[in-house]
Each structure stands twice: as structure tokens, then as C-alpha cells.
N, C-alpha and C positions, 0 to 999 in steps of 0.2 A: 611712130615708136610702137614696137610690138609689145605683147603682154609679157614676154620673157624679159625684155629690157626693163620694163616698168617694175616687174617683180624683183629684179636684181637690184635696181636703184632703191626700191622700197626696203629691201632686206638690208642694204648698206646703211640707209638712213636710220633704220631701227637699231642697228648695231652701234652706230655713233651715239644715238640717244641713250641707249642702255649704258654705254661706257661713261657718258657725261653724268647721268644720274647716279651711277655707281660711285664715281669719283666724289661727287658732292656728298653722298651719304658717308663715305669713308673719311672724308675731311672733317665732316661734322662730328663723327664719332671720335676722331682723334682730338678735336678741340674739346669735346665733352670730357674725355679722359683727363686731359691736361687741366681743365677747369676744376674737376673734382679733386685731383691731386693737389692743385694750388690751394684750394680751400682747406684741405686736410692739413697741409704744411702750415698754413696760417693759424689754424686751430691749435695745433700742437705747440707752436711757438707762443701763442697767446696764453694757453693753459700754463706753460712753463713760466711765462712772465708773471701771471697772476699769483701762482704759488710762491715764486721766488720773492716777489714784492711783499706778500703777506707774511712770509717767514721773517723778512727783515723788519717789517713794521711791528709785528706781534712778538718777535723774539722767539719764534717757534724753532725747534730743532727738527731733525730728520724723522722723528717719531710720528709727525703729522702725516707723512706720506702713506704708510700702510693703513692708517685709519681712514684717510681720504679714499684710497683705492678700494677698501672694503665697502664703504658707503656707496660709492659710485657703482660698484658691481651689483649691490643689492637693489639700488633704486633705479639704475639704468641697465638692467640685466641683458637687454637686447642689443646693447652697444658694446663692442669689443675694442680693445686697444688702450684701456686705461688701468692696466695692472700696476702694481707697485714699481716694478722694473721700468715700465714704459713712462710712468710719471717722472721717475728719476731722470730718464733720458730727455724728457721734454724740458725739465729745468736746465739740464746741461746744454740742451739745444738753444734755449733762450740766452743763456749766459755766453755761449760761443758766438752768437749772432745777434746780440742785443740791439745793434744799430741798423739792422736790415730794413726795418719798417719805420725808421725815424723819418719824420715828414718835413724837417727844416730844409729850405731850398738848397743849401750846399750839399746836404746829404743826398737829396734826390738826384742831383747831377752825378754825384760820385757813385751811388749805389744802384742806379736804374738798371744797368746791364746785369750786375750781380744779383739783384732782386729777382729779375725775370728768370735767370738761370736757377737760382735758389728754389723758386716755386715749381720748377719743372722736374726736379729730381724726386724719385719715390722715397718715402720715409725710411725703408729698409736700407737704401743706399746712403742716406744721410747718417744713419746710425753707424754703419760700417766705416764711413769716412771719418766721423768723429772719433771712433775708437782707435783707428789706425794712424791717423795723421793729425799732427798738432798745429802745423803752420797754416794759417788761413789762406794764404795765396796758393799754396799747393792743393788745399782742399778744393778751391774753386777751379783749379786746373783739372782735377779729376771729375768734378761735376760737369765741366764743359765736354770732357771726353765721353762721359756716360751719355750725354744728350746727343752728341754728334755721331757716336758709334753704336748707340743702342746696347751698351754693355748690360748684361744681367748682373745680379749681385755676385755670383760666383766668378764671373769674368773680371769684375771690378776688383775683387779680392786678389785674383791672380796678378793683375796689373799693378796693384799696390805692392804686393810682395816682391815683384820683380823690378820695383822702383822705375816704372815706365816714365815718370816725369823727368828723371835724370838722363834717360837714354834717347828721348825723342829729339830728332834734329841734330844729332851729334856725329853723324858720319862725315868722313873727309870727302869732299866733293869739289867739282869745278863748275857747279851750277851757276854761281854768280857771274862767271865769265861767259858761259855758253847759252844760258837761258834768260829771256827777258824778265824784268821785274813786273808784277809781283809773282809770276810763275816760279821763278827760281827759289823764292822763299817758301812757297807752297810745297814744292817738290822736296826741298831740304827737310821740311818738317815731317814729311811722310817716311823718312828713313831714320833708323835708330843706330845706336852703337853703345854697347854691344847688343846683338840679338841673343836671346836665351832659349836654348833648345833642351831644357832639362827634362823634357818628356821622352827623350831618347835614352836607350841603354846601349852604349857603345863602349868597347874596350879601347884602351889607349892606342892599340895597333890598328885601328879601323882604317878602311880605305875610303876614298872620296865617294865611290859608288855606293858603299854601305850607308854613308851619311845621306846621300840623295834618296835612296830607297826608304830609309827610316823617316825622313821628312814627309815623303808621300804617303807612307803607311799611316802617319799621324797628320794627314793633310789639314784637318779641321783645326788642330792646335797650331800647326805651322802658319796657316792663314791668319789665325788670331794674333800670333806674334808679329807677323808682317804688318798687320793693321787693316783697317777697313778699306775696301775698294779693290783689293787684289783678287783677280779672277784667274784661276789656273788654266793655262792653254796646253802645255805639254812638257814632258820630260824627255831628255835627249832628243830635242826637236831637230828634225832633219833639215839641213840647208845644203842645197847643191849649187856650187859655183864652178862653171866650166865642167871639167872632168873630175873635179874634186868633191868630196863629201865632208860636211862638217856637222857637228851635233852640239846644240846648246844644252847645257845642263838642265836648266829650268826656264820656261818661258811663261810670263804672266801678262795679263792686260789689266791696266788700272782704270777702273770705271770712272773715278773722279778726275784723274789727270788726263784721261783720254789718250793713253799711249801704251805701247808695249814696254815691258820691263824684263830685261834679260838678267838672270842670276847665274853667276859662276861660283861654284863651291870649291874651296881650296883648303887642303889640310896643311897645318903648319904656318910658317911665316909668309907674309905678303912679299911677292917678288915683282920688280918693276915691269917685267915682260907681260905680267897679267893684264896690265892696263892696255898694252898694244893689242893683245888678243881680243879683249872686250871691245875696243874701238873697231876692230875688224868685224866682229859679230854685229855690232850696232849698224854699221854701214850696210851690211847685207839685209838685216831685218827691216831697216828703213826703206831699202830699195825693193824688197820682195813682199813684205807683209803690211807695211804702213799704208793706211788709207789716206785719201786726200785731206780729210778733216782731222786726222790724228795729229797729236803733238809729237815732237821728236822722241824717238825711243830712248830709254834710259837704261844704263847698266848698273848692276850692283854686284860688287865682288865681295864675297864673304870668306874670311880667313880666320885662323885662330890667333894670329899674332900680327898686328898691323903697326908698323913703325910710322908715326905721324909724319915725320920729315920725309922719309922715303916715299910714302904715299903721295904727299903733296908734290914732290919732284916728278913722280911718275905721271901725274895728271897734267903737268904743264904742256907736254908735247902732244896731247890728243885733242881732237876736235869734236868729240861726242860727249854728252853729259854722262858722267860716271861717278858713282859713289863707292867708297871703300869702307867696310865695317868689319868688326870682329864678331865672332860668335862664341858662345860658351855652352858647353854640354851639361854643366852643373852650375847652379846659381851661386855666385860668389857671396860670401857672408859680409855684412857691413863690418868695417874695421873695429868699431867699438865693441860689437858682439863677438867678433873673432878673437879679440884680445882678452875677453872675459872668459872664454872657453878654456878648460884645462887641456894640457898636452897629454899625449899618450903616456909619457913617463910619469906625469902627475897622477893620472888615473891608476896606473899600475902600482905606484907607491901607496896610494890611498887604499886600494884593494888589499895590498900586502899588510898594511897596518890594521885594516878591518879584520882580516883573517887572524892576525896575531892577537888582537883584542878578544875575538870570539873564542880562540883557543884557550886564552887565560881564564875567561869566564867559565868555560866548560871544565877546566882543570879545578877551579875553585869549587864549582858545584859538586864535582865528583869527590873532592877531598872532604867537603862539608857532609856529603852523604855517607861517606865511610865513617866519619866521626860520629854521626848520628846513629849508625848501626852498632858501633862499638859501645856507645853509651846505653843503648837499649839492651844490648846483650848483658852488660854489667848489672843493670837494674833487674833484669830477669834472674 
């Protein structure tokens, strides 16, 4: 064995050692961060519990909170996070999750998974979830998404506002027929209905190409809406079959599902022939792009108006996994909020009445002013 070979092997061994040590350090750092966060969440819950229980025992009102915050600030000036507002949040936090640290055997079995999730979420995310979501089951759904997707606070807010929990896994698909379980369930959960592209500014008369270009212009927001794991491969991706040329609107590779995802963008209503075209694209992608270890490629047809029954019939005759979802360019308002908003006619009527009232007031002031001047002139 010559010196060059020995040096090469030595260099390779060192690289592997460096990689292993680096991974160990990063894993330890991640565990340390999670451990610190867990202790902080436990502390805030316990502080909330202590205050809430003493308030109940002593009959204290809310006036004790500002007093306590002031004393903590003066006596523990180096420690932040115990302002009056945050103490109120800790009390609300305890009351919302008072059973999370219950140690009775039935509760341990029931809350074990939720408790681990609960301790892994940053305090700022907990506060946002408490403020925006009332139902506990939905709160834990968003916690799980924060943990699995690494959502920042701003991303979490965006997802809550777009009611992500109601859209996840709602696409019309044929996955249960063409994909093995549990992969079919996993893939189903990766697709939404509808997709919300409210970051785009398109006129009603837009063309499909404008939609495509707009999504790529805002690729980061588009990927966020698609979900974790989507890696962009290409736009108008070229496929040559015999003497013919074909172009896929958008091509992605899903890192978690380990497969290509073909997206076809359509304006207006879903048409049955779209499914046949997508089936054709998937056949070609599987034949020309799919690697040996890849899962079957998946198609996603996005349209503005998807008739559920038509979509289901269209998917019966295809042999490739395809999902069909709608997309919205503006976020639809919840029904209860929409019904409480005034109509254009009501706004115009209110403005007219306001103008009329203001005119009457001005006339009265003017008349009163004229009377005052006349009175002054008589006195003079």
C-alpha cells in the first residue's frame, strides 16, 4: 500500500469521524434546547397553578397580579418573562391544561403522548394557540404540526388563519385503491382542499400561465401552503415521447414520501378529461424519471371549482394515484363572520344617515351662532 493510498484512507476516516462527532454534538444541542423548553413550560404551568389555587383559597381578585409582577421584577430583576400580562397568561395556561401533569395511572396512559408534545412547543406558540383556538383537540393538532413541520410563530398564525386543520387530507383521491396501507393514508394527509393562494394578485380574467408564474414568483409561500417535504423540480417540465413534446405545469419531489408529484393547474371547473391527461403524465414520469427506490409518482390537479361526484367518477377509470383539489385566490370568510358583516347597501345607508346627522348638527350650530351674534348686537 503506497503513501498516497494510506493518506486517502486516512483522510476518508477523518471525514467520517468529523461527521460522527458533529452529529453527536448537534443531537445533544437539540436535546438540550428541548430540555430547557420543557422546564420553562413546566415552570409557567406551575406558576399559573400556584397563583390560581392561592386566589381561590384566599379569595383574592385580579388585583394581586400587578402587585406580584412588580415585586418579582424588583426582587428578580435579572429574570424576564414575569410581567403582569405573562402572569395572566400562565394562569390561563394552567386552567386550559390543568390535567396535563396529573399523575394518576389512568391520566398517565391518556396524557402521555399529549404531555410530551405539550412540553416540546415554545411558550410563544402556546400563547398564540390559546388566543386563537378554543377547542383542545384542535390545539393539540396545531402543536403536532408545529413540531413535525418546524413552523415559526408567524407561519403558525398563517396556518391558523387559513384553518389548515379543516383542509388537511380533504382532497378527492383514489389513493385507497391504488396505494398500499398505511402509505395511502400518509399520502392522503399530505394533500389539502382547498389550497389558499391569497398571496397572489390576479384579476378574474387571468390565464393559467399567469397563475403558474405567480406561484413561482412567490415560491416560498407556495411551498409553505403545499406543506413540508415538497422540493421544486421544474416548471413546464419537458417530456419527450416519440416525436411529440409535452410539458408538465409543475413538477415536485416529495422528500418524505420519496416520490415525484406532478401538479396540473386549471382555471375554472374540473373536467373529467383532466384525469386522463394526468394519468398519461404520471405514466411518462414513472417511466423516465422515477428511480428504482422511489414510490409511485402522484398527480395533483388544482382547479377553482371541483364537483365531488364528477371528480370521483373521473378517477375510477385511471390506474395512477391522483388527487383533485380546489384552490382559492382569496381566503373565504367563515360563515358566522361573513353573516355579521354589513352589506354594501347597509354601509351606504349608514354613511348617508351619518352625513345627514352631521348636516343637521352644522345647521343647528350655525343657527345658534347667528342668534348669539344678534343678541350681542342688541346688548351693544
